[in-house]
N, C-alpha and C positions, 0 to 999 in steps of 0.2 A: 262629649260627656265629661269634660274637664270640670273638676270641682264637685262632682256628684258623689255623695257619700253612699257607697253600696252596703256598708255594714257599720251600724252605729256602735258607740262605745259600750252600749248595753247588750250588743250581740244580735240586734234585730236588722233585718234587711229592709229594702225600700217598701216591699209589700207587707211587712209586718211578720214575716216568717223567721224562724230560727235558721241557723246555718244548714242543718241537715234535714229540714222539713220540706216535704213535698207540697206542691200546689194541689188544690182540690182536683180529684179525678172522678169523672163520671163516665160510664160506658154502657153500651147496649150491644147485644148480639142478635143476629137474625133480623136485621133492619130491612133487607130486601128478600122477598120470597122467591124471586126469579133466579137469584144467584145460588151457587152451590154453598157459599158461606159468605157472611158479611158481618161487619161490626162498625160501630161509631164510638169515638172516644173524645173526651175533653180533658186536657191536662192544663189547668188554669184557663187561659184564654186561647190556647192552641187547640184546634179542632181538626180531627182527621177521620176519614172514612176509608174502609178497606173492603174489597170485594174479591172473592175467590171463584175462579172458573177452572174446571178440570176437563181434559180432553185426551183422546188417544194421540200418540205420537210415535213415529219410528226413529226419532233422533237418537235415543239411548235404549238399547235392548235390555239392559240390566237394571235400570233404575229410571225414576221419573226426572224429567227436565223441569227445573224451577225457573220461571220467568217472572220478573218483577218490573212493573211500570209505575213510575211516580209522576205526579203532576200537582200543581197548586192552582187554585182558583185565581182568576184575575183580580178578585177583590180580597184575596187572603191577607194582603199587606196594604200599607198606605201608598206604596209605589205602584205606578201603572206598569203592567207587564204585557209585552207584545206576544211573548211565547210562553204560555202557562205550562207547556210540556214540550219536551224535545230539545231544550237548551242544555248547555253543558252541566249546570247544576242538577237538573232533573235526571240526566243520564248517570251522573255520579251517584245520586241518591238511589236510583234504581239498582245500580251495581252493588252498593252497600247493602241494600235490602236483600238482594239475591244471595250474597255471601252469607248474610246472617241466617237466612232460612235454609240454605243448603246445609248448614251446620246443625240444624234442629229437626228438620223433617226427615222421617225414615223413608227416603226416596227409593230404597231397594225393595220396598213392599209394593211399589206401583211401577213395574217395568213398562216400557213403551207407553208412557203417559206424560202429559204436560200439565203442570200446575201453574196457572197464571194468577199472580197476585197484583191487583190494581189498588194503589193507594192515592188518595187525593187529600191535600190539605185545604180545608175550607177557610181556616183562619190561623195565621202564624204569629205566635207571641213567645218564641223561644222553645227550645227542646223539640224541634220539628222531627228530627230523626227518631227520637225516643217515642214520640206520639205515634209515628208511622209504624214502628216495630210493634208497639203494644196493641194498636188497632189490628194489625195484620195477624198477630198471635191469636187474638180472639176470633178473627174471621176464619183462620185455618182450623181452629178447634170447632167452630160452628159448622164447617164443611165436613167434619169427621175425619180429617187427614191425620194419621198417626204421627206424633212428634216424640222426640226423646224427652222433652220437658217443655214447660213454658219458656218463651223467650221474653225477657223483661229488660227494658232499656231505660236509661236515665243519663242526663248530662251532669257535669260537675265543673266547677271552676275554683280559682284560688285568688282570694282577695285579702289583703292586709294580714297575711299569715294564717288565714282560715280557709278551709275547704267549704265551698258552697254546693249544695245538691240542687238539681232540677232548676237550671237557670232560666230566668225570664228573658224576654227580648232586651230589656234595658240592661240587664247584667251581661248578656252576650255582646251587646253593642259597645260596652265599656272597653272591650278589647284585651282583657286579661287572659291568662292561660285557661284553656277549656279542653275538656275531653268528653267523648260520648262512648258509652259502654252498653253492650248487649250481653246479658248474662243468662245462663241456664242455671237457675237458683238451686236445684236439687244437688247437682254435682259441683257447682261453682265454676263450671267451664265457661270461658269467655268466647262468645260467638263472634264478636267484633269489638275492637277498641281503636278509637281514632283520636288523635290530638291535632289541633289546628294552630298551635303556637308553642313556643318553647317553655319548658318548666324545669327548674332545677331538680335533679334526681333526689335531693333530700326531701322534696315535697311531693314527689310522685306517689309514693305509697299512701300518703294521707288523702290526696285527691282521689286516687283510685278506690280506696276503701269507702270514701264518702259516696262515690257513684255506685259501688257494689251494694252498700247498705240501702241506698235509695232504690236500687233495682229490686232488692229483696222486699222492700216495703211495697213496691208496685206489684210484685207477685202476690202478696197477701190480698191486695185489692182486686186484682184480676181473677184470682181463684174464687173470690166471693161472687164476682159477676158470673163466672161460669156455673157455679153451683146454683145460683139463683135462676139462671137461664134453664138449666136442666130441670129444676124443680117446676118452673112454670110450664115447660114442655110436657112434663109428666102429668100435670094437672089437666092440660088441654087434651092429652091422649086418654085420660081417664084411668091412669095407672095409680 
């Protein structure tokens, strides 16, 4: 990626966005009638599908057990993948998703139960974790599982002294400092924060705020999707 200008002198990124601007987000809830809950989301060219299944379990007598499985389609990137699920990266992503939703789901309301969250990335073009979280949030809500709040996620990076929100694959591949943030927007509680490279502490607050503001912008969009879904369901039920 040497010589590639990620941010122009006029403040525009490669895809024409401003530093704090999100990629276009489109989402749908209830995409599978057979599942307890489901959702599909597109964040730029990153596309993810989430499905929820609930069942009885004796593992935890006082709360629900949250289980998350992540996979990516063999055609999700330009690279050929022999193991679309079950590899180290998939296991790590599944663990991150579980930690994220354990902080948001009111598990104590469903003792002796198991909540399975299945997420598959159909196309990867940056911000994979964020797209998975946002799709799973909509799917959990579609299943009617009580949560403390929305969980909204976004990535951020740091280029030429400027914090960039919602990184594309090209920006991620450039190798600069990056972080992923999952936020409960009403309380400002952080469900998960991960950095994959070093960043000077003088710049951390700037990048963190860029990710947090982007997550709040995601919340506005997801809230609109939920309200539209509820309205459409009410019309179908004749309310």
